C-alpha positions as CSV (number, residue, x, y, z in Angstrom):
1,M,133.9,109.2,0.6
2,I,135.2,109.3,4.2
3,I,135.5,105.7,5.7
4,G,135.8,105.3,9.4
5,L,137.5,102.4,11.0
6,P,136.7,102.1,14.8
7,K,138.4,99.8,17.2
8,E,136.3,96.7,18.1
9,I,135.0,96.9,21.7
10,K,133.5,93.5,22.2
11,S,135.3,91.5,24.9
12,F,138.4,89.8,23.7
13,E,137.7,90.8,20.0
14,N,141.0,91.5,18.3
15,R,140.0,91.6,14.7
16,V,139.8,94.9,12.7
17,G,137.6,95.8,9.7
18,L,140.4,96.9,7.4
19,T,144.1,96.0,7.1
20,P,146.6,98.6,6.0
21,A,146.6,96.9,2.5
22,S,142.8,97.4,2.3
23,V,143.1,101.0,3.5
24,Q,145.7,101.6,0.8
25,S,143.3,100.2,-1.8
26,L,140.6,102.6,-0.7
27,I,142.9,105.6,-0.6
28,Q,144.2,104.8,-4.1
29,A,140.6,104.8,-5.2
30,G,140.3,108.3,-4.1
31,H,138.8,107.9,-0.6
32,S,139.8,109.0,2.8
33,V,140.1,106.7,5.8
34,W,139.9,107.7,9.4
35,V,141.4,104.9,11.6
36,E,140.9,105.0,15.4
37,Q,144.1,104.8,17.3
38,D,145.3,101.2,18.1
39,A,142.3,99.8,16.1
40,G,144.6,97.3,14.4
41,V,147.0,96.4,17.2
42,G,145.1,93.2,18.3
43,S,145.6,91.8,14.7
44,G,149.3,92.9,14.6
45,F,148.9,96.1,12.6
46,S,150.5,99.2,14.1
47,N,149.3,102.7,13.9
48,D,152.3,103.5,11.8
49,A,151.2,100.8,9.3
50,Y,148.0,102.6,8.6
51,T,149.5,106.2,8.4
52,A,152.2,104.8,6.1
53,V,149.6,104.1,3.6
54,G,147.8,107.4,3.9
55,A,145.3,106.9,6.6
56,E,144.5,109.6,9.2
57,L,144.8,108.4,12.7
58,V,142.0,109.7,14.9
59,P,142.0,109.6,18.7
60,T,138.4,108.6,19.5
61,A,135.8,106.2,18.4
62,E,133.4,109.1,18.1
63,K,135.5,110.6,15.4
64,A,135.8,107.3,13.5
65,W,132.1,106.8,13.6
66,S,131.5,110.3,12.4
67,A,132.6,109.2,8.9
68,E,130.2,108.7,6.0
69,M,130.8,104.9,6.1
70,V,131.9,102.8,8.9
71,V,133.6,99.4,8.4
72,K,133.7,97.0,11.3
73,V,133.9,93.4,12.1
74,K,131.4,92.6,14.9
75,E,127.9,93.9,15.5
76,P,127.8,97.2,17.4
77,L,127.4,97.0,21.1
78,P,124.9,99.3,23.2
79,A,127.8,101.7,23.9
80,E,128.1,102.3,20.1
81,Y,124.3,102.9,19.4
82,G,124.6,106.5,20.1
83,Y,126.8,106.9,17.0
84,F,124.0,105.7,14.7
85,R,122.4,108.4,12.4
86,D,120.3,108.5,9.3
87,D,123.3,109.5,7.0
88,L,125.6,106.6,8.1
89,L,126.3,103.6,6.0
90,L,127.4,100.7,8.3
91,F,129.1,97.7,6.8
92,T,129.9,94.8,9.3
93,Y,128.5,91.7,10.7
94,L,125.1,92.5,12.2
95,H,123.4,89.1,13.0
96,L,120.2,91.0,13.6
97,A,117.9,88.0,14.0
98,A,119.6,87.4,17.4
99,E,119.9,91.2,18.2
100,S,116.5,92.8,18.7
101,D,117.9,95.8,20.6
102,L,120.5,96.4,18.0
103,T,117.8,96.2,15.2
104,A,115.6,98.7,17.1
105,A,118.5,101.2,17.4
106,L,119.3,100.9,13.7
107,V,115.7,101.4,12.8
108,T,115.2,104.3,15.2
109,A,118.3,106.1,13.9
110,G,117.4,105.4,10.2
111,T,121.0,104.0,9.6
112,T,121.7,102.0,6.4
113,G,123.0,98.7,7.7
114,I,124.7,96.2,5.3
115,A,125.4,92.9,6.9
116,Y,128.4,90.7,5.8
117,E,126.6,87.5,6.7
118,T,123.6,88.1,4.3
119,V,125.5,89.2,1.2
120,Q,124.6,86.2,-1.0
121,L,125.7,85.2,-4.5
122,A,123.5,83.3,-7.0
123,G,123.5,79.7,-5.9
124,G,123.4,80.6,-2.2
125,R,127.1,81.1,-1.4
126,L,127.8,83.7,1.4
127,P,131.1,85.1,0.3
128,L,131.6,87.4,3.4
129,L,130.5,84.8,5.9
130,Q,132.6,82.0,4.2
131,P,136.1,83.0,5.6
132,M,135.0,83.2,9.2
133,S,132.9,80.1,8.8
134,E,136.2,78.4,7.6
135,V,138.0,79.7,10.7
136,A,135.3,78.8,13.2
137,G,134.9,75.4,11.6
138,R,138.6,74.6,12.0
139,M,138.8,76.2,15.5
140,S,135.8,74.1,16.7
141,V,137.7,70.9,16.5
142,Q,140.8,72.5,18.2
143,V,138.5,73.7,21.0
144,G,136.8,70.2,21.2
145,A,140.2,68.5,21.4
146,H,141.4,70.9,24.1
147,Y,138.2,70.4,26.3
148,L,138.3,66.7,26.0
149,E,141.4,66.8,28.2
150,K,140.8,65.7,31.7
151,T,142.5,68.8,33.1
152,Q,139.8,70.9,31.3
153,G,137.0,68.8,32.7
154,G,136.6,66.5,29.7
155,K,136.7,62.7,29.3
156,G,140.5,62.5,29.0
157,I,140.4,61.3,25.4
158,L,143.0,62.2,22.7
159,M,141.2,63.2,19.6
160,G,143.1,60.8,17.3
161,G,144.1,58.3,19.9
162,V,147.2,56.1,19.6
163,P,147.4,52.4,18.4
164,G,145.4,50.2,20.7
165,T,142.9,52.9,21.9
166,D,139.7,54.4,20.6
167,T,139.6,57.7,18.8
168,A,137.2,60.5,19.6
169,H,133.8,60.5,17.8
170,V,133.2,63.9,16.4
171,V,129.5,64.6,15.3
172,I,128.9,67.6,13.1
173,V,125.4,68.9,12.5
174,G,125.4,70.8,9.2
175,G,127.3,70.2,6.1
176,G,128.0,73.7,4.9
177,I,131.3,75.6,5.1
178,A,131.8,75.6,8.8
179,G,130.8,72.0,9.1
180,T,133.1,70.9,6.2
181,H,136.1,72.6,7.6
182,A,135.4,71.1,11.0
183,A,135.3,67.7,9.3
184,K,138.6,68.4,7.5
185,M,140.3,69.2,10.8
186,A,138.8,66.3,12.7
187,V,139.7,63.8,10.0
188,G,143.2,65.3,9.9
189,L,143.5,64.6,13.6
190,G,142.5,61.1,13.2
191,A,139.0,61.3,14.8
192,R,136.0,59.2,13.8
193,V,133.7,61.7,12.1
194,T,129.9,61.7,11.5
195,M,128.2,64.6,9.6
196,L,124.5,65.1,9.3
197,D,122.7,67.4,6.8
198,I,119.2,67.6,5.5
199,N,120.2,67.9,1.8
200,I,120.9,64.6,0.1
201,E,122.8,66.3,-2.8
202,R,125.1,68.0,-0.3
203,L,125.7,64.6,1.4
204,R,126.7,63.3,-2.1
205,Q,129.1,66.2,-2.5
206,L,130.6,65.5,0.9
207,D,131.0,61.8,0.0
208,D,133.0,62.7,-3.1
209,L,135.1,65.2,-1.0
210,F,135.9,62.9,1.9
211,G,136.1,59.6,-0.1
212,G,134.6,57.5,2.6
213,R,136.6,58.9,5.5
214,V,133.4,60.5,7.0
215,N,130.2,58.8,8.0
216,L,127.3,60.8,6.4
217,A,123.7,60.7,7.5
218,M,120.5,62.5,6.9
219,S,119.6,65.0,9.6
220,N,116.4,64.0,11.2
221,S,115.4,63.6,14.8
222,Y,116.0,59.8,14.9
223,N,119.5,60.1,13.5
224,L,120.4,63.1,15.6
225,A,119.4,61.4,18.8
226,R,121.4,58.3,17.9
227,Y,124.6,60.1,17.0
228,V,124.5,62.8,19.6
229,A,124.3,60.3,22.3
230,D,127.5,58.7,21.1
231,A,129.4,61.9,20.4
232,D,132.5,62.8,22.3
233,V,132.5,66.2,20.6
234,L,129.3,67.7,19.1
235,I,129.6,70.6,16.7
236,G,126.6,72.7,15.8
237,A,127.2,74.2,12.3
238,V,123.6,75.1,11.0
239,L,122.8,78.3,9.2
240,I,119.8,79.9,7.6
241,P,121.0,83.2,6.1
242,G,119.6,86.2,8.2
243,A,117.3,84.0,10.3
244,S,117.7,82.5,13.8
245,A,119.3,79.1,13.8
246,P,116.8,76.2,14.3
247,K,117.2,74.3,17.6
248,L,117.8,70.9,16.0
249,V,119.6,69.2,19.0
250,S,117.2,69.0,21.9
251,E,118.1,69.2,25.6
252,E,116.9,65.6,25.9
253,M,119.5,64.5,23.3
254,V,122.3,66.3,25.2
255,K,121.2,64.6,28.4
256,Q,122.0,61.4,26.7
257,M,125.7,62.3,26.1
258,S,128.2,60.9,28.5
259,A,129.9,63.1,31.1
260,G,132.8,65.0,30.0
261,S,131.7,65.2,26.4
262,V,132.0,68.7,24.6
263,V,129.5,70.7,22.7
264,V,130.6,73.5,20.4
265,D,128.0,75.7,18.7
266,I,129.3,77.7,15.8
267,A,125.8,79.0,15.1
268,I,125.7,81.0,18.5
269,D,125.8,84.3,16.6
270,Q,122.4,83.4,15.1
271,G,121.1,82.1,18.5
272,G,122.5,78.6,18.4
273,C,121.3,75.3,17.1
274,I,121.7,73.3,20.3
275,E,119.0,73.7,22.9
276,T,121.2,73.7,25.9
277,I,123.2,76.6,24.5
278,D,121.5,79.3,26.5
279,R,124.1,82.0,26.7
280,V,126.9,83.6,24.7
281,T,130.3,83.1,26.4
282,Y,133.6,85.0,25.9
283,H,137.2,83.9,25.4
284,N,138.1,84.5,29.1
285,D,135.5,82.2,30.3
286,P,134.3,80.2,27.4
287,V,132.8,77.0,28.8
288,Y,130.0,76.1,31.1
289,T,128.8,72.6,32.2
290,K,125.2,71.4,31.8
291,H,124.0,67.8,32.3
292,G,127.7,66.9,32.7
293,V,128.6,68.1,29.2
294,L,130.9,71.0,28.6
295,H,129.4,73.8,26.4
296,Y,131.5,76.2,24.4
297,S,129.4,79.0,23.0
298,V,131.9,81.9,22.3
299,G,130.2,84.4,19.8
300,N,133.4,85.6,18.2
301,M,135.5,82.4,17.9
302,P,137.7,83.8,15.1
303,G,138.7,86.7,17.3
304,A,141.1,84.4,19.0
305,V,143.1,84.0,15.9
306,A,142.8,87.7,15.0
307,R,145.5,88.1,12.4
308,T,144.5,85.1,10.3
309,S,140.8,86.1,10.7
310,T,141.3,89.7,9.8
311,I,143.3,89.0,6.6
312,A,140.8,86.3,5.5
313,L,137.9,88.5,6.2
314,T,139.2,91.6,4.5
315,N,140.3,89.6,1.4
316,A,136.5,89.0,0.9
317,T,135.0,92.3,2.1
318,L,137.3,94.7,0.3
319,P,135.8,94.4,-3.2
320,Y,132.3,95.2,-1.7
321,A,133.7,98.0,0.4
322,L,135.2,99.7,-2.7
323,K,131.8,99.5,-4.4
324,L,130.0,101.1,-1.4
325,A,132.7,103.7,-1.0
326,K,132.4,104.7,-4.7
327,S,128.5,104.7,-4.9
328,G,127.2,104.5,-1.4
329,V,124.0,102.5,-1.0
330,R,123.4,102.9,-4.7
331,A,126.0,100.3,-5.2
332,I,123.2,97.7,-4.6
333,Q,121.6,98.7,-7.9
334,N,124.3,96.8,-9.9
335,D,125.1,94.1,-7.4
336,S,122.4,91.7,-6.5
337,A,124.6,89.9,-3.9
338,L,125.3,93.1,-2.1
339,A,121.6,94.0,-2.3
340,L,120.8,91.0,-0.2
341,G,123.2,92.3,2.4
342,L,121.0,95.3,3.0
343,N,119.3,94.7,6.4
344,T,118.1,98.2,7.5
345,F,117.3,101.3,5.5
346,G,115.4,104.5,6.1
347,G,114.0,103.4,9.5
348,R,112.8,100.1,8.2
349,V,114.1,96.4,8.2
350,V,114.7,95.2,4.6
351,H,115.9,91.6,4.9
352,E,112.9,89.3,4.9
353,E,114.3,86.7,7.3
354,V,115.4,89.3,9.8
355,A,112.0,90.9,9.7
356,S,110.3,87.6,10.1
357,S,112.5,86.6,13.0
358,L,111.8,89.8,14.9
359,G,108.3,90.6,14.0
360,Y,108.9,93.5,11.6
361,E,107.2,94.2,8.4
362,A,109.9,94.1,5.8
363,L,110.5,97.0,3.4
364,S,110.8,95.4,0.0
365,L,114.1,95.7,-1.9
366,D,112.1,97.0,-5.0
367,D,110.9,99.9,-2.7
368,V,114.4,100.6,-1.6
369,L,115.7,100.6,-5.2
370,A,112.9,103.0,-6.2
371,Q,113.9,105.3,-3.4
372,I,117.6,105.5,-4.3
373,A,117.2,105.6,-8.1
């Protein structure tokens, strides 16, 4: 199969869908890889690094997109919709529940879209979302610490304080991968940390993990209102695979936060879980103020640490990319996790949560399997 690797065009996105090591693995498996010129530069991978392992360097995005399968990082932007076609297999983050125009473009073109974020293992783990959730979770605390500085408009609080002063209170809504890694960073910096989750079993696991260093509470409207009001940094880390994030933190709750507090919504790619997050921001202008509270809602947080993020992501995606390169969409027949990643096929939406979020009638996975058998 011919695999295309276009350069990411989202503002301040420096990640790339395949490292030279990943490309070498694909070529050793008998495939060809077309790499758009400078696709890897933002992550520290030169053009020569790709050609040295056997990739063909192509001068335009159009050429890279003309491959049989395209591997990316971020969801395609409108400037890329014209590259969609019915014989294209697209493997990338899609976040379609928050992207109605992108969904319509994929459906109209008949493109087969497999989304990293909905590939799901038995037990619910999301192996291709996990590495970026780890990065975003850890970054959220760095961001919060930075914007608490008075020169950035914050309260002027040092996250871990010093002897004789109060430490910052970091409140994390959601105890999944992103929330857990946020808590690890916040605890490491010496902050006072509260985590809320709706799953009592998960709270028990977190209690074992943190050994009493994190205050754990059930996520309900009463507890949310109480802890949000006291938060110096509020981190939204709620995820329902494929679906829009629920708005758990209301505007009224945010109004109760003291001036100069910071809100970071990791769930912004799925629409955000904090009501006052009403826009996606970018790394060049990441923060806006509402009700005296700083709001950070960058949709590609890991893009700021592109080399770390690219390597972490491709470590996870490569085994699935190899399966798709070998068998195309038929790879889902023998991989139930990959099958759950199928979002669009044959002009239809397949993933039930995406379809429900956007008002489509879902094509069943059984019907897809029957068509490709």
